[in-house]
C-alpha positions in Angstrom: -36.0 14.9 35.7 -33.8 12.0 35.6 -32.3 10.1 32.6 -34.0 6.1 32.6 -30.9 4.0 34.0 -30.2 1.3 31.2 -31.3 -1.9 31.9 -28.9 -4.9 31.6 -28.5 -7.7 29.3 -29.2 -10.9 30.6 -26.7 -13.4 31.8 -27.1 -15.7 29.7 -27.3 -13.0 26.5 -24.3 -11.0 28.1 -22.3 -14.4 28.1 -23.6 -15.5 24.5 -23.0 -11.7 22.8 -19.6 -11.6 22.4 -18.8 -15.2 21.1 -21.5 -13.6 18.3 -19.8 -10.4 17.6 -16.1 -12.6 17.1 -18.5 -14.6 14.9 -19.9 -12.2 12.6 -16.8 -9.9 12.9 -14.7 -11.9 10.3 -17.5 -11.3 7.6 -17.1 -8.1 8.8 -13.2 -8.2 7.2 -13.5 -10.6 4.4 -16.9 -8.5 3.1 -14.2 -5.5 1.6 -12.9 -7.5 -1.6 -16.2 -8.7 -1.5 -17.5 -5.5 -2.2 -14.0 -3.6 -3.8 -14.6 -6.2 -6.8 -18.2 -4.7 -6.4 -17.7 -1.7 -6.8 -14.9 -0.9 -8.9 -16.1 -1.6 -12.4 -18.4 1.8 -11.6 -15.3 4.0 -9.5 -11.2 4.1 -9.7 -9.3 3.0 -7.2 -7.4 5.3 -5.1 -11.4 7.3 -5.2 -13.0 4.9 -3.9 -10.0 4.1 -1.3 -9.8 7.6 -0.6 -13.5 8.0 0.8 -13.4 4.8 2.8 -10.9 6.3 4.5 -12.1 10.1 4.5 -16.1 8.4 5.3 -14.0 6.2 7.8 -12.2 9.3 9.1 -15.2 11.5 9.8 -17.1 8.7 12.0 -13.9 8.7 13.8 -12.9 12.1 14.0 -14.9 11.9 18.1 -12.9 9.5 19.7 -10.0 11.3 18.0 -10.8 14.4 19.4 -11.2 12.9 22.5 -7.8 11.2 23.0 -7.1 15.2 22.9 -3.6 15.2 23.6 -1.8 12.4 23.3 -3.2 12.6 19.7 -1.3 16.0 18.9 1.8 14.8 20.4 2.0 11.8 18.0 0.7 13.6 15.4 3.1 16.3 16.3 6.0 14.9 16.7 5.8 11.3 15.2 5.0 13.5 11.5 6.2 10.4 10.0 5.7 7.8 11.1 1.5 8.9 11.3 2.3 9.3 7.2 4.0 6.1 6.9 1.1 4.1 8.9 -1.6 6.0 6.4 0.6 5.2 3.0 0.7 1.4 4.4 -2.3 0.4 6.0 -4.5 3.4 3.4 -2.9 4.3 0.7 -1.4 0.3 -0.2 -3.9 -2.2 1.5 -6.5 -0.4 0.1 -6.7 2.1 -3.2 -3.3 -0.4 -3.8 -5.6 -3.3 -2.8 -8.6 -1.9 -5.0 -6.5 -1.9 -8.3 -5.8 -5.7 -7.9 -9.3 -6.3 -8.1 -9.2 -5.4 -11.5 -7.0 -8.2 -12.5 -7.4 -10.9 -10.7 -10.4 -12.4 -8.5 -10.6 -11.7 -4.6 -10.6 -15.2 -3.7 -7.0 -15.4 -4.5 -6.9 -11.8 -2.8 -8.6 -13.4 0.3 -5.9 -16.6 0.5 -2.9 -14.8 -0.2 -4.0 -11.2 1.9 -4.4 -14.1 5.0 -0.4 -14.7 4.8 0.2 -11.4 6.5 0.6 -12.8 10.1 2.6 -15.2 8.4 4.8 -12.1 7.2 4.9 -10.0 10.6 6.6 -13.5 11.7 9.4 -13.3 9.2 9.6 -9.5 9.7 10.1 -9.8 13.7 12.7 -12.4 13.0 14.4 -10.7 10.6 14.7 -7.1 11.8 13.9 -7.6 15.3 15.9 -11.1 16.2 12.6 -12.2 17.6 12.9 -16.2 18.0 10.8 -18.5 16.1 10.4 -21.9 16.8 10.6 -24.8 14.4 6.4 -24.8 15.2 6.9 -21.2 13.5 9.0 -22.1 10.8 7.3 -24.4 9.2 4.4 -22.7 9.7 5.2 -20.0 7.9 6.8 -22.3 4.6 4.0 -24.1 4.1 2.1 -20.7 3.9 4.1 -19.4 1.7 3.7 -22.3 0.1 0.4 -22.4 -0.3 0.6 -18.4 -1.7 2.9 -20.0 -4.5 0.4 -22.9 -5.2 -2.1 -19.4 -5.9 -0.5 -17.4 -7.7 0.8 -20.5 -10.0 -3.1 -21.3 -10.6 -1.2 -25.6 -9.3 0.5 -24.7 -12.7 4.8 -25.0 -11.4 5.4 -24.4 -15.1 4.1 -21.0 -14.4 7.4 -19.9 -12.6 9.6 -20.8 -16.0 7.3 -18.8 -18.7 6.8 -16.2 -15.8 3.5 -16.5 -16.3 2.0 -14.5 -13.1 -1.0 -12.4 -12.8 -0.3 -8.7 -11.7 -3.2 -8.4 -9.3 -1.8 -11.7 -7.1 1.9 -9.9 -7.1 -0.3 -6.7 -5.9 -2.1 -8.8 -3.1 1.2 -10.3 -1.9 3.2 -6.7 -1.7 -0.7 -5.4 -0.1 0.0 -8.6 2.3 3.7 -7.1 2.6 2.5 -3.6 3.7 -0.3 -4.7 6.4 2.5 -6.4 7.9 4.7 -4.0 8.6 2.0 -1.7 9.1 1.0 -4.3 11.9 4.7 -4.5 13.3 4.4 -0.3 13.6 1.2 -0.5 14.8 3.1 -2.1 18.1 5.7 0.4 18.9 6.7 2.4 21.0 5.9 5.6 19.2 1.6 4.4 19.4 1.7 3.4 22.8 -0.2 6.2 24.4 -3.0 6.0 22.0 -6.4 4.3 22.5 -6.8 1.7 19.5 -9.7 3.3 17.8 -7.9 6.6 18.5 -4.7 5.4 16.8 -7.3 3.6 13.9 -8.9 7.3 13.2 -5.9 8.5 13.0 -4.4 6.5 10.3 -8.0 6.7 8.5 -6.9 10.7 8.6 -3.6 10.7 7.4 -4.5 7.4 5.3 -7.3 10.0 3.6 -4.4 13.2 3.2 -2.1 10.9 1.1 -5.2 9.9 -1.1 -6.4 13.5 -2.3 -4.1 14.1 -4.6 -4.2 10.7 -6.5 -8.7 11.0 -6.1 -8.2 14.9 -7.6 -5.9 14.0 -10.5 -8.4 10.3 -11.4 -11.1 13.3 -10.9 -10.0 15.6 -13.7 -8.8 13.2 -16.0 -12.0 11.6 -16.7 -11.9 8.2 -14.6 -15.1 6.5 -12.8 -16.9 8.4 -10.0 -19.8 7.0 -8.3 -23.0 8.2 -9.8 -25.5 5.3 -9.5 -27.2 3.6 -6.4 -24.9 0.0 -6.8 -21.6 2.8 -6.3 -22.8 3.9 -2.9 -24.0 0.9 -1.8 -20.9 -0.9 -2.3 -18.6 2.3 -0.8 -21.2 2.6 1.7 -20.6 -1.9 2.3 -16.9 -1.2 2.7 -17.2 2.4 5.4 -19.7 0.1 7.3 -18.9 -2.8 7.3 -15.5 -3.4 6.6 -14.5 -0.7 7.9 -16.0 0.3 11.0 -17.6 -2.8 12.3 -15.0 -5.1 11.3 -12.6 -2.9 13.4 -15.3 -2.1 16.0 -16.5 -5.8 16.6 -12.9 -7.2 16.7 -12.1 -4.5 19.4 -14.9 -5.0 21.8 -14.3 -8.7 21.9 -11.0 -8.8 22.6 -11.9 -6.7 25.6 -14.6 -8.9 26.7 -13.0 -12.4 25.8 -9.3 -11.0 25.5 -6.0 -11.2 22.6 -5.7 -15.2 22.4 -8.9 -16.0 21.7 -10.5 -13.0 19.9 -8.0 -13.7 17.7 -8.3 -17.4 16.9 -11.8 -16.5 15.2 -10.2 -14.8 12.2 -8.9 -18.3 11.2 -12.3 -18.0 9.7 -11.2 -15.0 7.5 -10.0 -17.3 4.2 -13.5 -19.7 4.2 -15.6 -16.3 4.9 -14.0 -14.5 2.2 -13.4 -17.3 -0.2 -17.5 -18.9 0.0 -18.3 -15.3 0.0 -16.4 -14.9 -3.7 -18.1 -18.0 -4.7 -21.4 -17.5 -3.4 -21.5 -13.8 -4.0 -19.7 -13.1 -7.0 -20.2 -16.2 -8.9 -16.5 -16.4 -9.2 -15.3 -20.2 -9.9 -13.8 -22.8 -6.7 -10.5 -24.4 -8.7 -9.1 -27.6 -7.3 -5.3 -25.2 -6.5 -7.7 -23.1 -4.7 -8.4 -26.3 -2.3 -5.0 -27.4 -2.4 -3.6 -23.5 -1.7 -6.6 -22.5 1.5 -6.2 -26.0 3.1 -1.4 -24.8 3.0 -2.5 -21.6 3.9 -4.8 -22.0 6.6 -2.4 -24.8 7.6 0.8 -22.6 8.1 -2.0 -20.0 9.5 -2.7 -21.9 12.2 1.1 -23.9 12.9 2.5 -20.9 13.2 0.1 -18.0 15.4 -2.5 -20.8 16.7 -2.6 -20.2 21.1 -5.0 -22.2 22.8 -6.5 -20.0 25.1 -6.4 -20.2 28.8 -9.7 -19.0 29.2 -12.8 -19.7 26.9 -15.6 -17.4 28.8 -16.2 -13.6 28.8 -13.6 -11.4 30.7 
């Protein structure tokens, strides 16, 4: 008895599917702060991050195992790099973000976090001697100006009075950590690993580093997920903001090419802010409008490359 052959998708649907996937992928990425803000009132931040990456690592474990000798060689030969990836990408950008959401809004966090690509350009220029065009420099300055507008709530006098929100500053640090993580992700140490296997290894590293902090929260009586709403928020973070977001982006890169898939990431600010306002009921003020226009304008100016071919590969 033979297996039934898989029927191919109709040609129009096959060509349309990558575009539909990439249209919802930024929505999945943006949902992390929404689900996080929803769950953080019932789950302590390090426990929330530990469960997120622990469950994600468990799902991705078959992919890591399939990488075989390459995965083992990376973990044993580049242990410090492996742990650093988990620290930056999963501890700082995981638990750190959830801590920040206790002090600021998902709207502010989304807009500040969006500047990570600009920080990547700045890091590559400062530490790796990357040539930077005038358009990229202007975009970096414009994007960071948008962050200043958001952090100061549109009031320059906040600079003199040091009236900054702790959560906003923590999001600046998280965006910087993600930028460093992204630069290290592309280095020679990780060149031989499949993308999803590397993601799984980083999730395992982050889970191990988060475990002592999560245990400390449990032993000290911090908030633990005991309600249906808490576990539904965790499930949303794992399924949508972690697995579907990263898998959708990799699928889009494979079918459309990296440059075309990257264009859809400009939807992150409007999606994230829109969900914060509509789902969480957060206020949308004038400095948010100015900030989103300035940040998005700087991001597009600095990083946009019109794709050579706008059709599936």
